[in-house]
KOLLO-238198 format. One record per residue: residue number from 1; residue in three letters; z, x, y of N, C-alpha, C in turn. Coordinates in steps of 0.05 Angstrom, whole numbers, plus 5000, padded with zeros to 4 digits. Layout:
// KOLLO-238198
ATOM,n,res,nzz,nxx,nyy,cazz,caxx,cayy,czz,cxx,cyy
ATOM,NUM,ALA,Z,X,Y,Z,X,Y,Z,X,Y
...
END
This chain:
// KOLLO-238198
ATOM,n,res,nzz,nxx,nyy,cazz,caxx,cayy,czz,cxx,cyy
ATOM,1,MET,4164,3079,6509,4142,3063,6507,4142,3061,6475
ATOM,2,THR,4137,3035,6469,4144,3030,6440,4127,3036,6425
ATOM,3,ASP,4127,3049,6399,4109,3063,6378,4093,3034,6368
ATOM,4,PRO,4068,3030,6368,4051,3006,6364,4058,3007,6326
ATOM,5,SER,4061,3026,6316,4062,3025,6285,4088,3006,6278
ATOM,6,MET,4106,3011,6300,4130,2992,6295,4125,2962,6295
ATOM,7,LEU,4111,2951,6315,4106,2922,6314,4102,2905,6286
ATOM,8,GLY,4121,2892,6289,4125,2871,6265,4146,2879,6245
ATOM,9,HIS,4161,2908,6250,4181,2917,6232,4207,2917,6247
ATOM,10,GLY,4221,2894,6249,4243,2895,6256,4245,2882,6287
ATOM,11,PRO,4268,2878,6298,4263,2865,6327,4248,2885,6355
ATOM,12,ALA,4233,2860,6362,4220,2868,6389,4230,2873,6415
ATOM,13,PRO,4231,2886,6434,4241,2885,6458,4230,2851,6468
ATOM,14,PHE,4254,2846,6493,4248,2820,6495,4222,2814,6515
ATOM,15,ASP,4209,2837,6524,4183,2826,6535,4161,2833,6518
ATOM,16,GLU,4157,2834,6486,4136,2839,6468,4138,2818,6450
ATOM,17,THR,4116,2805,6440,4111,2790,6420,4109,2805,6396
ATOM,18,PRO,4123,2798,6376,4125,2816,6350,4096,2802,6337
ATOM,19,GLU,4081,2823,6327,4055,2823,6314,4055,2831,6284
ATOM,20,TRP,4038,2824,6270,4033,2829,6243,4007,2832,6235
ATOM,21,THR,4001,2850,6216,3969,2859,6206,3967,2848,6184
ATOM,22,ALA,3940,2838,6177,3934,2826,6157,3905,2839,6149
ATOM,23,THR,3892,2842,6128,3864,2846,6125,3847,2823,6109
ATOM,24,VAL,3823,2827,6122,3808,2805,6100,3798,2813,6073
ATOM,25,VAL,3807,2799,6055,3793,2801,6032,3776,2781,6016
ATOM,26,GLY,3772,2765,6036,3751,2744,6026,3746,2735,6045
ATOM,27,HIS,3712,2720,6054,3705,2707,6071,3685,2687,6061
ATOM,28,HIS,3690,2657,6061,3674,2644,6041,3667,2624,6057
ATOM,29,ARG,3636,2630,6070,3620,2607,6081,3616,2585,6070
ATOM,30,LEU,3630,2562,6073,3620,2536,6054,3600,2519,6067
ATOM,31,ARG,3602,2521,6096,3579,2501,6109,3563,2518,6133
ATOM,32,HIS,3548,2507,6147,3531,2523,6168,3559,2529,6191
ATOM,33,ASP,3579,2511,6191,3600,2515,6212,3626,2514,6200
ATOM,34,VAL,3629,2522,6172,3662,2523,6168,3660,2548,6143
ATOM,35,ALA,3684,2560,6151,3689,2585,6131,3718,2585,6128
ATOM,36,VAL,3726,2590,6099,3748,2593,6093,3755,2630,6089
ATOM,37,VAL,3774,2635,6103,3781,2664,6114,3809,2671,6090
ATOM,38,ARG,3810,2688,6080,3831,2692,6061,3838,2725,6070
ATOM,39,LEU,3863,2735,6076,3872,2756,6083,3897,2766,6068
ATOM,40,ILE,3905,2788,6062,3933,2801,6051,3943,2825,6069
ATOM,41,GLY,3968,2828,6074,3980,2841,6092,4011,2836,6100
ATOM,42,GLU,4016,2840,6120,4054,2840,6119,4060,2808,6115
ATOM,43,PHE,4086,2807,6112,4096,2780,6117,4099,2769,6140
ATOM,44,VAL,4086,2745,6142,4087,2732,6170,4110,2709,6171
ATOM,45,PRO,4134,2713,6185,4149,2689,6182,4145,2671,6196
ATOM,46,PHE,4128,2644,6191,4120,2621,6199,4126,2603,6177
ATOM,47,ALA,4128,2576,6190,4139,2549,6171,4108,2533,6164
ATOM,48,ALA,4108,2525,6140,4091,2514,6130,4074,2488,6146
ATOM,49,GLY,4057,2488,6162,4054,2464,6180,4051,2477,6211
ATOM,50,GLN,4064,2502,6215,4054,2514,6238,4030,2530,6241
ATOM,51,SER,4025,2536,6268,4003,2551,6274,4009,2582,6284
ATOM,52,VAL,3992,2596,6290,3997,2623,6293,3971,2636,6307
ATOM,53,GLU,3975,2650,6325,3959,2669,6340,3940,2694,6327
ATOM,54,VAL,3918,2693,6332,3904,2710,6316,3884,2725,6332
ATOM,55,ARG,3883,2752,6331,3868,2771,6346,3848,2782,6326
ATOM,56,VAL,3822,2786,6333,3794,2798,6305,3785,2815,6321
ATOM,57,PRO,3775,2835,6305,3758,2857,6319,3734,2851,6331
ATOM,58,GLN,3717,2827,6321,3698,2821,6340,3703,2812,6361
ATOM,59,GLN,3720,2797,6375,3728,2797,6403,3763,2803,6410
ATOM,60,PRO,3771,2829,6403,3797,2843,6403,3809,2824,6430
ATOM,61,GLY,3794,2819,6454,3812,2811,6477,3817,2778,6472
ATOM,62,VAL,3809,2760,6451,3809,2736,6452,3832,2728,6428
ATOM,63,ARG,3844,2711,6438,3866,2700,6424,3862,2673,6417
ATOM,64,ARG,3860,2663,6387,3856,2636,6378,3881,2628,6367
ATOM,65,ARG,3887,2604,6366,3910,2588,6345,3904,2578,6322
ATOM,66,LEU,3903,2585,6301,3896,2577,6276,3918,2563,6259
ATOM,67,SER,3920,2550,6239,3942,2539,6221,3935,2549,6194
ATOM,68,PRO,3958,2564,6182,3949,2580,6159,3944,2551,6137
ATOM,69,ALA,3930,2554,6116,3921,2539,6100,3949,2537,6074
ATOM,70,LEU,3961,2558,6076,3981,2575,6053,4008,2568,6063
ATOM,71,PRO,4030,2563,6050,4056,2566,6059,4057,2596,6060
ATOM,72,PRO,4087,2606,6076,4087,2633,6072,4096,2644,6050
ATOM,73,SER,4081,2670,6042,4078,2681,6023,4095,2712,6020
ATOM,74,LEU,4111,2722,6006,4122,2749,6009,4104,2769,6001
ATOM,75,ASP,4087,2759,5993,4065,2781,5988,4041,2790,6008
ATOM,76,GLY,4045,2772,6028,4023,2769,6049,4002,2762,6049
ATOM,77,LYS,3996,2738,6029,3974,2723,6028,3975,2703,6051
ATOM,78,LEU,3949,2697,6065,3946,2686,6086,3918,2675,6083
ATOM,79,GLU,3910,2646,6093,3885,2634,6086,3880,2615,6107
ATOM,80,PHE,3854,2620,6127,3852,2605,6146,3823,2586,6142
ATOM,81,HIS,3821,2554,6146,3800,2548,6147,3792,2543,6178
ATOM,82,VAL,3764,2548,6180,3758,2553,6212,3724,2538,6214
ATOM,83,ARG,3721,2531,6240,3701,2513,6238,3690,2519,6265
ATOM,84,ALA,3666,2523,6268,3654,2533,6290,3651,2510,6311
ATOM,85,VAL,3659,2518,6334,3658,2492,6353,3641,2510,6378
ATOM,86,PRO,3621,2489,6385,3598,2490,6399,3611,2504,6429
ATOM,87,GLY,3598,2531,6434,3611,2536,6462,3638,2548,6454
ATOM,88,GLY,3645,2557,6433,3676,2567,6427,3670,2597,6432
ATOM,89,TRP,3690,2607,6443,3693,2635,6450,3695,2655,6425
ATOM,90,LEU,3704,2642,6403,3716,2662,6381,3709,2646,6354
ATOM,91,SER,3706,2621,6352,3706,2608,6330,3676,2606,6310
ATOM,92,GLY,3651,2617,6327,3628,2628,6315,3628,2644,6304
ATOM,93,HIS,3641,2669,6319,3647,2693,6304,3661,2695,6280
ATOM,94,LEU,3677,2677,6279,3701,2682,6255,3683,2664,6228
ATOM,95,VAL,3661,2650,6237,3649,2638,6216,3631,2652,6204
ATOM,96,ALA,3616,2662,6222,3592,2681,6220,3592,2707,6211
ATOM,97,ASP,3614,2722,6230,3611,2752,6227,3642,2764,6216
ATOM,98,THR,3655,2746,6205,3684,2760,6189,3670,2770,6163
ATOM,99,ALA,3688,2797,6158,3672,2808,6136,3694,2822,6122
ATOM,100,ASP,3697,2827,6100,3723,2837,6085,3728,2864,6093
ATOM,101,GLY,3755,2868,6097,3761,2896,6110,3770,2892,6141
ATOM,102,ASP,3764,2871,6163,3769,2868,6180,3802,2867,6184
ATOM,103,GLU,3809,2871,6201,3841,2877,6208,3843,2857,6231
ATOM,104,TRP,3860,2838,6220,3865,2819,6240,3893,2822,6244
ATOM,105,ARG,3904,2816,6276,3931,2813,6283,3942,2789,6288
ATOM,106,ILE,3963,2784,6275,3978,2752,6271,4003,2750,6292
ATOM,107,SER,4008,2736,6309,4033,2734,6324,4034,2704,6331
ATOM,108,ALA,4061,2693,6343,4066,2675,6351,4061,2657,6339
ATOM,109,PRO,4078,2652,6313,4083,2623,6301,4097,2602,6314
ATOM,110,ALA,4082,2577,6315,4094,2559,6331,4085,2529,6326
ATOM,111,GLY,4109,2510,6332,4099,2485,6322,4124,2471,6309
ATOM,112,THR,4124,2448,6311,4140,2428,6297,4136,2412,6272
ATOM,113,PHE,4108,2414,6262,4092,2394,6244,4104,2403,6218
ATOM,114,ARG,4117,2382,6203,4136,2387,6182,4137,2367,6166
ATOM,115,VAL,4144,2369,6140,4147,2348,6120,4177,2355,6111
ATOM,116,ASP,4198,2332,6110,4224,2331,6099,4221,2328,6068
ATOM,117,PRO,4228,2353,6050,4220,2338,6028,4239,2328,6009
ATOM,118,ASP,4262,2317,6023,4276,2301,6011,4280,2274,6029
ATOM,119,GLY,4253,2275,6043,4250,2244,6056,4231,2223,6041
ATOM,120,PRO,4224,2206,6057,4214,2183,6047,4181,2189,6043
ATOM,121,GLU,4161,2174,6025,4140,2180,6019,4120,2189,6040
ATOM,122,VAL,4100,2204,6043,4087,2223,6056,4058,2208,6061
ATOM,123,VAL,4051,2203,6090,4016,2199,6091,4008,2221,6107
ATOM,124,MET,3989,2234,6096,3970,2261,6112,3944,2241,6115
ATOM,125,VAL,3937,2254,6146,3911,2246,6152,3897,2266,6168
ATOM,126,ALA,3877,2281,6149,3862,2303,6156,3835,2302,6165
ATOM,127,GLY,3823,2305,6187,3800,2303,6199,3782,2336,6197
ATOM,128,GLY,3764,2342,6176,3757,2368,6181,3775,2387,6174
ATOM,129,THR,3776,2411,6191,3794,2434,6183,3823,2428,6187
ATOM,130,GLY,3823,2398,6206,3857,2391,6203,3868,2391,6173
ATOM,131,LEU,3854,2396,6157,3865,2398,6131,3885,2421,6128
ATOM,132,ALA,3876,2446,6137,3894,2468,6135,3925,2466,6130
ATOM,133,PRO,3937,2459,6152,3964,2462,6161,3975,2436,6139
ATOM,134,LEU,3958,2417,6138,3973,2392,6113,3969,2403,6081
ATOM,135,ARG,3950,2422,6073,3949,2432,6052,3970,2456,6045
ATOM,136,SER,3978,2472,6066,4003,2487,6068,4027,2470,6063
ATOM,137,MET,4024,2447,6077,4051,2432,6070,4057,2422,6043
ATOM,138,ILE,4035,2409,6035,4030,2402,6006,4037,2426,5987
ATOM,139,LEU,4030,2444,5988,4030,2473,5969,4067,2482,5975
ATOM,140,GLU,4077,2473,5997,4099,2480,6004,4127,2458,5988
ATOM,141,LEU,4112,2433,5989,4124,2408,5969,4126,2419,5940
ATOM,142,ALA,4108,2429,5935,4101,2434,5914,4121,2451,5895
ATOM,143,ARG,4134,2466,5912,4162,2484,5906,4187,2475,5902
ATOM,144,HIS,4185,2447,5908,4213,2425,5908,4210,2415,5878
ATOM,145,PRO,4234,2408,5870,4235,2395,5846,4227,2368,5842
ATOM,146,ALA,4226,2354,5866,4224,2326,5862,4208,2315,5892
ATOM,147,PRO,4187,2323,5891,4176,2322,5922,4166,2288,5923
ATOM,148,PRO,4163,2281,5948,4163,2251,5954,4127,2251,5949
ATOM,149,ASN,4125,2222,5935,4098,2213,5939,4076,2219,5962
ATOM,150,THR,4060,2233,5962,4048,2240,5982,4009,2230,5982
ATOM,151,TYR,3998,2217,5997,3976,2206,5999,3962,2223,6022
ATOM,152,LEU,3936,2236,6011,3927,2252,6037,3895,2241,6039
ATOM,153,PHE,3897,2225,6058,3869,2212,6076,3853,2244,6086
ATOM,154,VAL,3833,2249,6067,3815,2269,6083,3787,2262,6090
ATOM,155,GLY,3780,2266,6116,3753,2254,6123,3740,2274,6140
ATOM,156,GLY,3706,2261,6137,3683,2276,6145,3664,2257,6155
ATOM,157,ARG,3638,2271,6170,3621,2245,6174,3606,2235,6146
ATOM,158,SER,3594,2255,6132,3588,2252,6110,3599,2264,6084
ATOM,159,PRO,3587,2257,6063,3601,2272,6036,3605,2306,6038
ATOM,160,ARG,3586,2316,6051,3583,2348,6047,3601,2361,6071
ATOM,161,ASP,3611,2339,6093,3630,2348,6103,3658,2355,6095
ATOM,162,LEU,3661,2346,6068,3689,2345,6055,3683,2371,6040
ATOM,163,TYR,3689,2391,6052,3682,2422,6044,3702,2431,6021
ATOM,164,ALA,3725,2418,6018,3745,2426,6004,3749,2409,5976
ATOM,165,GLY,3727,2393,5975,3732,2374,5955,3736,2379,5925
ATOM,166,ASP,3728,2402,5925,3730,2420,5893,3764,2420,5887
ATOM,167,MET,3777,2438,5913,3803,2447,5916,3818,2424,5910
ATOM,168,LEU,3811,2403,5930,3834,2378,5927,3832,2369,5903
ATOM,169,THR,3809,2365,5889,3812,2351,5865,3824,2363,5841
ATOM,170,LEU,3824,2388,5839,3840,2401,5822,3870,2406,5829
ATOM,171,LEU,3876,2397,5855,3906,2397,5869,3916,2372,5858
ATOM,172,ALA,3904,2353,5859,3912,2325,5854,3912,2319,5822
ATOM,173,ASP,3897,2332,5805,3901,2337,5776,3923,2352,5769
ATOM,174,GLU,3934,2373,5783,3956,2388,5779,3983,2374,5787
ATOM,175,LEU,3978,2356,5809,4008,2346,5820,4007,2317,5817
ATOM,176,PRO,4025,2308,5805,4016,2274,5800,4036,2260,5821
ATOM,177,TRP,4048,2269,5835,4059,2260,5863,4038,2258,5885
ATOM,178,LEU,4015,2273,5884,3999,2271,5902,3974,2260,5899
ATOM,179,THR,3964,2238,5920,3934,2223,5918,3922,2225,5940
ATOM,180,VAL,3895,2234,5929,3876,2241,5953,3857,2224,5959
ATOM,181,VAL,3849,2211,5981,3832,2190,5987,3809,2203,6007
ATOM,182,PRO,3787,2208,5997,3762,2217,6016,3750,2195,6025
ATOM,183,VAL,3747,2201,6053,3736,2184,6068,3709,2190,6080
ATOM,184,VAL,3690,2179,6087,3664,2187,6104,3652,2162,6118
ATOM,185,GLU,3644,2170,6145,3635,2152,6161,3607,2142,6152
ATOM,186,ASN,3589,2164,6134,3560,2155,6122,3560,2170,6094
ATOM,187,LEU,3556,2146,6078,3553,2151,6048,3539,2174,6041
ATOM,188,GLU,3511,2177,6061,3490,2197,6056,3491,2215,6070
ATOM,189,ASP,3487,2246,6067,3486,2263,6080,3463,2268,6097
ATOM,190,PRO,3463,2279,6118,3440,2282,6135,3415,2287,6124
ATOM,191,GLY,3392,2287,6142,3364,2295,6123,3366,2324,6123
ATOM,192,TRP,3373,2341,6144,3364,2370,6141,3384,2385,6120
ATOM,193,ASP,3380,2410,6114,3390,2425,6093,3408,2442,6106
ATOM,194,ASP,3431,2448,6092,3452,2465,6100,3453,2484,6076
ATOM,195,GLU,3441,2507,6080,3445,2526,6056,3464,2539,6054
ATOM,196,TRP,3491,2533,6064,3513,2548,6056,3520,2523,6036
ATOM,197,PHE,3520,2503,6042,3526,2480,6022,3513,2484,5995
ATOM,198,GLU,3490,2489,6002,3474,2491,5974,3482,2517,5959
ATOM,199,HIS,3493,2532,5970,3502,2558,5954,3531,2556,5946
ATOM,200,SER,3545,2539,5961,3572,2535,5947,3574,2507,5931
ATOM,201,ARG,3552,2506,5923,3560,2474,5909,3570,2480,5877
ATOM,202,VAL,3592,2468,5871,3606,2466,5843,3602,2437,5829
ATOM,203,ASP,3607,2435,5812,3610,2416,5795,3637,2393,5793
ATOM,204,ILE,3655,2413,5812,3685,2392,5813,3687,2381,5834
ATOM,205,GLY,3689,2358,5842,3694,2349,5871,3695,2313,5872
ATOM,206,PHE,3692,2304,5897,3693,2281,5894,3661,2261,5891
ATOM,207,ALA,3667,2243,5865,3649,2234,5856,3635,2202,5875
ATOM,208,PRO,3614,2201,5881,3602,2180,5899,3624,2156,5904
ATOM,209,ASP,3634,2149,5882,3653,2124,5874,3681,2126,5885
ATOM,210,ASP,3684,2148,5894,3708,2158,5900,3712,2153,5928
ATOM,211,LEU,3690,2153,5950,3686,2159,5971,3695,2123,5983
ATOM,212,LEU,3709,2131,6004,3711,2104,6018,3699,2107,6045
ATOM,213,GLN,3682,2084,6054,3667,2090,6074,3680,2076,6106
ATOM,214,GLY,3679,2087,6129,3690,2090,6155,3702,2113,6163
ATOM,215,THR,3709,2101,6189,3734,2125,6204,3754,2127,6192
ATOM,216,LEU,3772,2149,6193,3796,2149,6181,3810,2136,6199
ATOM,217,ALA,3807,2130,6220,3822,2109,6237,3828,2082,6227
ATOM,218,ASP,3803,2075,6220,3797,2044,6205,3807,2046,6178
ATOM,219,VAL,3801,2071,6165,3812,2065,6133,3846,2070,6130
ATOM,220,VAL,3858,2080,6142,3879,2087,6148,3893,2063,6157
ATOM,221,GLY,3884,2051,6175,3892,2025,6187,3888,2003,6170
ATOM,222,SER,3868,2004,6152,3871,1983,6134,3893,1977,6108
ATOM,223,HIS,3916,1991,6112,3927,1999,6093,3958,1986,6103
ATOM,224,GLY,3952,1977,6126,3981,1961,6140,3995,1988,6152
ATOM,225,ALA,4020,1970,6155,4041,1990,6172,4053,2009,6148
ATOM,226,PHE,4060,2032,6157,4076,2058,6146,4098,2055,6154
ATOM,227,ALA,4114,2037,6148,4141,2030,6168,4166,2050,6150
ATOM,228,GLN,4159,2059,6127,4181,2077,6113,4164,2105,6100
ATOM,229,HIS,4151,2111,6119,4137,2138,6110,4134,2152,6131
ATOM,230,GLN,4129,2184,6125,4129,2208,6142,4097,2207,6144
ATOM,231,VAL,4087,2205,6168,4064,2205,6176,4054,2231,6188
ATOM,232,LEU,4031,2244,6183,4022,2268,6199,3994,2265,6202
ATOM,233,VAL,3980,2268,6224,3959,2269,6230,3944,2294,6241
ATOM,234,CYS,3923,2305,6238,3911,2331,6237,3886,2328,6241
ATOM,235,GLY,3865,2338,6268,3841,2336,6270,3829,2339,6297
ATOM,236,SER,3812,2331,6300,3800,2336,6325,3819,2318,6351
ATOM,237,PRO,3815,2324,6373,3827,2303,6398,3822,2270,6390
ATOM,238,GLY,3798,2267,6392,3782,2242,6389,3802,2223,6363
ATOM,239,MET,3795,2240,6341,3803,2230,6317,3833,2224,6320
ATOM,240,THR,3849,2244,6325,3881,2237,6321,3883,2219,6340
ATOM,241,ARG,3871,2210,6364,3877,2191,6391,3874,2162,6372
ATOM,242,ALA,3847,2162,6358,3844,2135,6343,3855,2135,6320
ATOM,243,THR,3863,2152,6308,3879,2145,6285,3909,2139,6293
ATOM,244,VAL,3921,2143,6313,3947,2142,6320,3950,2115,6335
ATOM,245,ASP,3928,2107,6348,3933,2081,6362,3923,2067,6343
ATOM,246,ARG,3910,2068,6319,3905,2043,6294,3937,2039,6282
ATOM,247,LEU,3950,2064,6274,3976,2068,6265,3989,2047,6284
ATOM,248,LEU,3996,2052,6300,4011,2038,6321,4003,2009,6325
ATOM,249,ASP,3981,2000,6326,3968,1977,6321,3975,1960,6300
ATOM,250,THR,3973,1967,6279,3982,1959,6253,4010,1956,6247
ATOM,251,GLY,4030,1975,6258,4060,1968,6258,4074,1993,6254
ATOM,252,THR,4058,2015,6249,4075,2045,6242,4087,2048,6260
ATOM,253,PRO,4121,2056,6258,4135,2059,6280,4123,2085,6297
ATOM,254,ILE,4126,2091,6320,4121,2119,6329,4132,2142,6330
ATOM,255,GLY,4158,2129,6324,4175,2159,6313,4175,2164,6286
ATOM,256,ASN,4156,2150,6267,4146,2163,6239,4125,2185,6240
ATOM,257,ILE,4110,2183,6264,4079,2193,6262,4090,2221,6280
ATOM,258,GLN,4081,2243,6264,4073,2270,6275,4040,2276,6285
ATOM,259,VAL,4034,2288,6299,4009,2300,6308,4000,2324,6311
ATOM,260,GLU,3987,2335,6299,3979,2368,6311,3941,2361,6317
ATOM,261,GLY,3936,2372,6336,3911,2376,6343,3901,2403,6336
ATOM,262,LEU,3867,2399,6339,3859,2428,6335,3841,2434,6355
END
């Protein structure tokens, strides 16, 4: 019988999936339905843009695929952006009940979502927490001496849905090759208060004049064909379908487009 303490340390038998341990060191609830979870633990050998399987103490029998928002780190740092899905088995617990000290089990890195750092310019389209794998790839690109120009379209229904506005503003200021384009369907927030939004307010973020109004599909499509670009789309199934359809309609070759659903 395999000693559980050896999981993640060296090759596993063919009938077992390697698993790594990480401990929650930060749980930041930014909206009523969105939280950022930071962990430190064993090195997890994934590639920026991939997803991993997680198991958490709140529901140890349930596995959920999440995409890290940081590239692989030898010091074991991990970050996940989680949105509570109505009726979801696990997402509500991750947003509301995660606590410092929780031990997560990480396994099964998978996916082919990637950017070629030596390739042409990059267009990224992120709906909601679809930002996570794209942010991971942006930080991975930043490790290269001459990254391609990268345009990140990040969208939500209203301004307060852009939960990472402060981080993206600072990132764009730091990386001269990165342009962030915030997109909202409505320029005004809903009439009800989100206490988590109020608690997490900061002075840095997108100014009202920065916001483009429309769906991500419409705004991205209005720029015409991306015939010489690497195009990556990540978000809900409806958002990704609409965006890909619009990209194809405006002449972007299908071979240029990569899609990752949530």
